[in-house]
N, C-alpha and C positions, 0 to 999 in steps of 0.2 A: 504493500500500500504506500510506503514511503517512496518507492520508485515511481509509482503512478502519479503521486503528488509532484515529484520532481519533473516528470514529463509534462504534466499540465502547466506548471510554471514556465518551463522552457518553451512550450508551444506558444503560450500567451506572450512571452517576452519577444520571441522571434517574430511573431505576427505584428506586434505593435511597435517593435524596434525601440522599446523603452521599458526599463524596469519599473519606473514610477507609474506609467500608464497601465502596465500589466498588473501591478499591485492594486491600483485603483479598481480595475475591472474584477479582480479576484477578491477584493476586500481585505487585503493584507498590505504591509508596508513594502516599499521598494527594496529595502535591505533584505527582507525575508525572501523576496523573489531572487535577488542576486545570490544570497547564500545557498538557496536551494539549487540553483543552476550550477553554482560552483561545486557543490557536493556531487551533483550528477556528472559533471566533467571529471572530477577526481575518480569517481567510481568507474567511469568508462575509459579513463586514461587518454582522453583527447580534448582539445579545446573546441567548443561548439559555437561560441560567440566571440567576436572581437569587440572589446569595450573601448569607448573614448568618452571624453567629457561631454560630448554633444549627443552621441547616439551609439547604438550597438548594431553590428552586422553579423551575418552568418558566415562561418568558415565553410570550406568545402565539405568537411565532415558534418558540420551542423546542418547544411542544406540537405544532405543525404538522410541524416537522422530525423529531420523535421517531417519528411514525407512518411516515414515509418510511424512516427509518433502520432501523426494525424489519423492514420488508419487505425492505430490502436485505440485512440480515444473515440473514434466513430464506432468501433466494435463494442466498446464499453457502453456507449450511449444506447446502441441498439439492444444490447443485453438487458439494460435497465428498463427500456421501454417494453421489451418482451415480458419481463417479470412483472412489470406494473399491469400489463394486460391480463395476466393470469389471475390477478387478485380481483378483477372485475367479473361479474357474471357474463358468460359468453352471450353475445348478441349480434344482430345484423342479419343480412340476407345470405342464404346458402342455396345455391342452385345445384341440384343433384339429378342424376338419371338412374332409374332403377328398372330391372327387367320385369316383364309381365308375369310375375309370380306373387300375386297379392297375398296368398295364404302364408307365404314365407316372410315377406318383408313388412307387411302392414302391422303386425303386432310389435315388432321392433321399432318401426317408424312412429307409431302413436305413443309408445312408451318414451321415445326420445322427445317428442313434443311436450309431453307432460313434465319431463325432467328439465327441459330448457325452453320455457315459454317465450323468452326474449329473442330466440332465434327464429327468423322468418324463412320458411321452407318454400322453395320453388321447385316442384317435383315434376320430372318428365318420365312417364312410364313408356318404355320402348325396348324392343329386342334388337333394334338395328345397332350397327357398330358406330357409335357417335365419335366425333373428333372432340375429345375433351377440351383441348386448348382452344382450337379455332371456334368452337361453339360456346365457349365461355362457361363450361361447367366447373364447379368447385370439386366435385367428386362424382364417380359413377360406380355402380355395382354391376359386375359382369361375370360370366362364366369363362373358364379357360385360363390359359396362361397369357400374361401381358407381352405384347410385342413392340410397344412404343417406348423407345429409350428416354423420351421426355417425361415419362410418368413414373411415379412411385406406386408401390402396391403393397397390400396387406391381405394375407389369406384370411377369409372369414369362416370357411367351413367346406365340407365335402358332402356329396349326395350320390345316390344310386338311382338308376332307372329301373322300374319294375313293370312287369306285365300284370294287369289286374282286370278282374271281371266280377260282376255280381254273382253270388252263390246261386241265385235262381237261374241265371243264364247258363252257368256251368252244369246245373242239374238238367236243363232242357237239352243243351247242345253237346254235353260231354266235356271233360277236362282234357286239354291237349297234353300229351306226354312227350312229344318231340316237336321241334320247330316246324317240321313239315306238316304237322296236324293243323297248323294255323291256316293252311290253304283252304280248309273246309269251314273256317269260322268267320264271323263278322269282325273285322279289324277297324278300329277307330284311329285314324292317323292325324298327326299334328303337322300343319304346314307353317313354316317360318314366315311371319308377316313381311319381313324385309326382303326376302328373296323369292318366296313362293315355292321353295323346295320342300319336299316331305322330309321329316326327321327320320333317319334310319333307325330301325329297331336293333338294338345291340345284341344280336343273337350269335352265338358261336357257330362257326361253320368250318368245314374241313379245309385245310390248306390247299390252295389251287382251285377252289370252287368259288362260285359267285355267291354273295349274300342272298338270303332268301327274300324274294319279292312278295311280301304279304299283300293280301287283298286290301282294297280301300273302300270299305262299306260306307265310311263317312270321313271326310277331310275337313278339318277346322283349324283356324289360325289362333285359337286360344285353348290352352290346356284346361282351363276352368270348365269350359263347356264340355270337353271330352270326358272329364271326370263325372259330370252330371249324367251324361248319356250312358257311360259304363255303369254307373250306380243304378240306373233305371233298367238294367238288364238287357241292353241292346248290343253288347259286343265287348271285345277286349281292347284295352287301351294301354299305351306305354307312357307312364307318367313318373315324375320324380318322387322319391320316397317321402319327402317332407310334405307333399301335397296329399298323399293318400293314407298317411299313417293313422290319422284319427278314424277314417272310414273303415280301414282294416280292423282297427281295435273295436269298432262297434259292430263288426260282422257285416257291413254293407258291401265290402269288397274283399276279394281273396286274390292272392298272387298265384301265378302259374309259371311253369318253366323256369323256376328260380336258378336251377343249376346250369341253364344255358345262357344266362345273362352275364355279360362281361362289360361293365361300364362303371366308372366312378368319375364324377365331375367335380369341379371346384368353383366356388364363388370367391371373387376377389374384389376389394375396394381399390380403386385407382384414383389418383389425383396428380395435378401438375407438380413436378419436382420444384422445390423451393427451399431456401435455407431456413426461413422462418414461417411456420404455420400460424394462421390466424386462430385464436382460441376457439372460435365457433367450429372451424374445420377439425381442429385437434380433438375436441370432445365428440364430434360426430364419428370420427374414425375409431376412437377408443370404444364408444358406446356400441356401434354396430359390430365390432369385433367380439364384444362380450355378449351381446344380446341376440344376434341374428339366429344362431344355432343353439341358444341356451337350453331349449327344451328337448334337444336331440338326445336320445338314450345312448 
């Protein structure tokens, strides 16, 4: 701390070219400034300032040291401001993009709003690959691994895809024992809204063979609707475990072909790389990492 005080006195003296003016701005005597700079020079073993009866000027070493000292003091100021912000209740606007999986994100999102009422949320629900920086998002939640080097990321949790159907449907149509049995069943398929492509069912298949092309009795661009249709006994759907867990627990849905499913996905939170995070973004990252998969067994 003594070194930091000496640096502060030196920078002020170098910028004002006067010990007396530096002392006036710092609220100390001119002799205190002069002695502090002298102790700094003695510790460094170099002369930083040329003194005369009329003014002071920088030596070559002093000019070099001044630039470093300015950066040091700027860092200290930034650190103080950052700490001061953490003492305040996080507030302000937070623009986020979330995937179309309301059953997963909404409990965590509403809990966050209760915890931080001063934070204003601007939420975009979409499955498209948004440009976080160009579109001005503070953070996005997406599946898969990050590919943009401009972004920071944090793993939120993992999930599995399951094939599910209502017990009544399986009673009427029979339970498939092998993936090929699906060719005789009503299959409810998900279409990605952004591309229009069907989501591939993650069924194991022999090496060198093509993946099974299951029928498309219904195609829908929202998984929420597919679950409702499956629960009403109209076919088999491929859905994430967090979406169907409660329905399975209540006996409304049952899984099929579990040993033939090979898929584990990830959810990540992404945000623009930055040295200092705003308090509202920092608490959002920490809260979602803690709460999003909190009820997962």
